[in-house]
N, C-alpha and C positions, 0 to 999 in steps of 0.2 A: 661304129654309130653313128648316124647323120644325123639322127632325130629321137629322143627318148622323152616320153610324156612320165613325168614324177608327179605324184598323187602323195599328200602326205595327209592321211584321214583322222582326224581328230572328232572331238567329242562336239563342237560347235561350228567348227568350220572342218571343209577340204579344201586344201591350199594345191593349186596346180600350174606346174610349169612344163610348156614344150619346149623343151630345150635344144634347140638347133643350131650345129657345130657351123652353121655357115653364116650365123648371126651372133652379135655381140649378146649379151645376158638383156640386155634394156631392149633390145629391140624383138626378144623371146617373148610369145603369148604366155600371160598371166592371169593369173583366177586366184580368188578366194570366193568360195561358194558356202553355204551351209553345209554342213557336212550329212551323207546320207543317213545315220540316223536322227537326225533333224526333219529331212523332207520325208521319211517315212512315217514318221510321229506325225507329220501333218496331214499326211493320206489318212491315217489310221482316225483322227479326228474327226475329219470329214465323215467319215464312214460312221462313226460313233454320234453325231451330230445328227446325220440321216437315220438312226436310230437299226440301222442292218445288221445283221450277224455280217463278223468278220473272219476272213480266210488268209492265212496267211503259207505261201510257198518261197520257193527260193533256197537259200543257205544262211548260214549263221554269220551274223553280222555283229557289229557293236551295238552295245545296250543304250542304258540313258534314256534319252526321250523317248526313243521306241517303245523298252520294255516298260517304261512310265506311261506311253499309250494305251499298250495292249491292258496293263491292270487296269487305267480306266474304264475302259471299254468293259473290262469284266464286272467292274464297280457298278455301271449302271443297268447291271441285268442282262447285255448282251452276250449273245454266244459269239466263242473265240474258236476255231478248228485252224490246227497247222498241220502240215508236215511234219514229220519228225526231224529233220534236218534244220527246217526253218524255226523249229520250237527250241531250239540247242541257243538259238539266241537269247531267251527268258533264261535257260537255266541250264547245265550239263547234265543234270539227271532228269530222266525224263517223269520218273513218279513223281518229282518237285513242280513237273511244268502241270502235270494233272489233277495232284491236289490243288492247285490255283483255281481251276475250273477250265482249263485248256483242254480242247478234245482234240488229240491226235488223229488226223485224218490225212485222206489223199485228196479227195473232192470236195467244193464247195458245197455248201447248201442252197437250195433255191432264192434267187434274192440276196445272197451275201456281195460284200463287195471285198474283192481281193487286192492283195498288197505283195509284190515281191520282194523278199527280204536281201540285199548283196550291199557288201562294203563298196563296191564300184559300180556303176552303172554305163557299161560301155555305150548302150546307144544312146543316151544323153550327152556324151562326152562327144560323140561322132556327132551328134547335130551341131552342139556347140562351135566344135573346130571347124565344122561344115560351112557355117555361117561367116566362118574368118577366113574362108579360102584356103584350109588345111585339110588335111585327113589323117585319123588314126596312124599314129607310128605303129612298126612293129615291135618296136625296143620299150618295155614298161618298168617302171620302180614303183613300187607301193610300201607306204609306213601305216601299221596299224598298230594300234596297241592289244598286245594277245595275253589276254590272261591264262592261256592254256586250258587243255581241256581237263576239269576236276568233277566229278559226279559226285565223289564223297568225300571232297575236301573243300575249304573255302578256297574260291580262286584267288583272293589275295593271297592268301597262305603258297598256295602251289606256284603263281607267279613269281614272288619274291624267293621261293625255293630255286627257282630258274636263276634270278639273278644270282644267287649265293654260290651257284654252280659255275658261274660264268668268272666270279671275283676270285673263287679258288682254284679256277684252270688259268689266271692269270692278269685278266681284266683286259684283253687287249680288244681294243674296239675292232678290228676288223672279223674278230668271233661273230660279231653283231650282225652280220649281212649273210643273207641267206639265198640258194640258188636251192638248195636240196633241205627243204622246210621239214624240221622236226614234226612226227606224226601228233604230238600234243598240242604243238601250236595251228589249231583248226582255224581261226578266221584266216589266220596267211595262206593254209590252204586253200580254202573257199577264193581267197581272191588268184590263188595259181590254177585254180580249176574252170574260173571265168577267163584271164589272159597267162595262158599257160607258156610258161619259159620267162616271165619276169620276175626281177629282183626283189625280195623283201626283208624290210629293218623293222624292228619296232620302233613306233614313234618316239620314245625316249632316244633309242642308239639315233636314230637321223638328226634328233636336234643337236644330240654331242658333235656328230662328226659336221650338221650344219655351221654351229657355233665357231667349227676348229677352221672353216673359210673366211673368218673375218679377221683380216690380217694383225688384230690388235692380239685377239685372242689366242691365235695360231703360236704368235712371237712368245707370248709369256707360259705357254705348254710348253714351249720346248727350254725357256730360261731356266724357269723353275716348276712352278705348277700353276695352274687355273681352276677355278671353282665356276661350275656352269650351273645356272638354276633356270629350268624352263618351266615356268607359271602358264598352263592350258588351260583353256575353260573348263575342264574336270579333274586334271591330275597335276601335281607339281613333282618333278623329279630334279633332283641336286646330284651332282658329281664334281668328286676333283679328277683333274686329268694331267696328267704327267707323262710328255712324249709316247703319245698314243696309248697309252694306258689309265684306266680307273683305278683310281686309289680307295677311293670309298664313295657310298652314295645314301641317299635315302629317298623316298616315294612317299608321297602324301595326297592328300584331295585339298586341291584349291580352294575350296569352300569351308573348308577348317583352320586356315591360315590366316594371320594377321601380317602386318609389315614387321611388327615385334616379334611374333614370334618365328616368321619365315628368318629373321636377323639372327635370332638366337639358336636357331638349330644350324645354319650355315656356321656360326662362330665355334659351334660345339661341336658340329661335324669336321672340322679344320681342326681342330683340337684332340680330335680322337677320344670324347667324351661321349659325343650323341650316342645313346644304346637302342636296339631294337626294339626294346620291350616298351621304350617310352613313345617313339612314334605308333607302334601298333593300338598302345592304350589309348592313344590321341585320335584313332582312327583311320592311321594312315597304314600303307602296306607293311613298311618295314625300313631297318636303317642296315649299313654294314660300314662300320668306320673304319679308317685306316688303322694301319697298324700302328702309326706312331704319329704326332702332331704335323701338321703339314704348313709351312708359312707359304700361302698362295701370293702370286704377285699380283693376280686380277681377280677379282669376282664379277662374271660376267653373266647379267638377267634376259633374259628373252621370254617370248612366248605372249599369247593375246592377252594375258592378264598382267605382264610386266608393270603397270602401271600401282601397281601393288606397294613397289618397292623404290619408287619415284623420289628422289630427293635425299637419297641412302649413300648417294656417291659411288654406288657399284656402276659399273661400264654398262650400259644398254648395246648388248652386239646388234648388229645389222649388215650382214655380208652383202656387198652390192646395194646397200643402201635399203633393201628391202625384208624386214624383220619376219613379216608372214610366210615369208618364202623358206624361213630356214632349215624347212625339214626337208624341202626340196634340193635344196644347196647339197643338205648331207645325202640325200640319196644318190643325186649325182656323182658325189665326191666316193659314192659306193662303188658305183661303178666303174668308176678308173681305178681305185681299189682290189676291186676284183678281177680285172685285168680283162675285162670283155664288156 
C-alpha cells in the first residue's frame, strides 16, 4: 500500500485523506468538503428553483439533505422520476416511494434536470487531486453510515439489531471492517460497485478506531477502559472500549441532545443503567448497556459538533492534531489491521 484514499462520508461533510507512506501525515493531502448528500441537495434545489421535472439515477446513497430536497421538490408540485436503484435512497420499500409521488422510471422526461445519486464522486475527486498534481490511487477505504436494507421494518430498528448482533458476537472492533460486505449493507455495496476492492466501514466504527489512534485514548483503553462519544452533524454515537472490544454503546440524533442530556446518558451508560427503551423513546436508535458498571479512565469527545461538550472536563481527542480526520485515521488503522 503506497497510497490510500480514505473517505469518511458523513451527513454534513466528507473528510478525505490521501495517505502516502512516503510522506509524513502532515504533508499528505487533507480535505474537508460538503458531504455528497449536501452537494446532491444543492443540485436538486437548483432544479426546483428552475421549475423543472427532476430525474434521479445512480445508486442508493445517504439521505438527510438529499431526501429532504426531493420531498421539497414534490411539495412544489414538480414531478420526480427515479430509477429503482436511485429510489432506494428515499426508502427501501418502493411502494412507499411511489406513495410519496415519485414515479419509478428509467428515462428522464423532456426538459428534466438530472441528478446522479452516489456516496462517492470519483470524477470530482480525480479532478481535485489532478489539480494538486496527484492521481487517484488504486486503494480506497470508505466509511458510510449504513442503516441496512429494511423495506418492512424501521431502518433504525434494523440498524440497531446489527449492533446487537455485533455485541453478542463479542464486540471486537476488527469485526467492523469489511472486505466482503453483507448483502443488507446496500450503501456500502453501492460504494464497492464504484470502487471495487475497497475497504468499507460504518462511520461509527471508523470513528472509534480513529479515536484509538490518539495516544491518550489508546493508553486509557488498555489500562482500564475509555468512553468515546462522537458528536456528528446528524448522529451521535458513544461506546465504551477496553482492549479492542466494545463493552456498551448508544446511538442517538445529535439534534435531540443537549450538553446536560449527553452527560447524563454517558454517566448512565458507564453505570450500566441506561436502557434501550429510554433512548428509543427519546428518538434515538438504541442502547446496549455494559453487563456491569465500568470505571472509565477517560471520556473522549470527537466529531464536528463536539463543542456541545466544551467545558465538561472531557478529553477532546485529536489524533495528529486533526479531529476532523478522525474517521480517516480509523480507516487507515483498519487497512493495517486487515493485513492488506
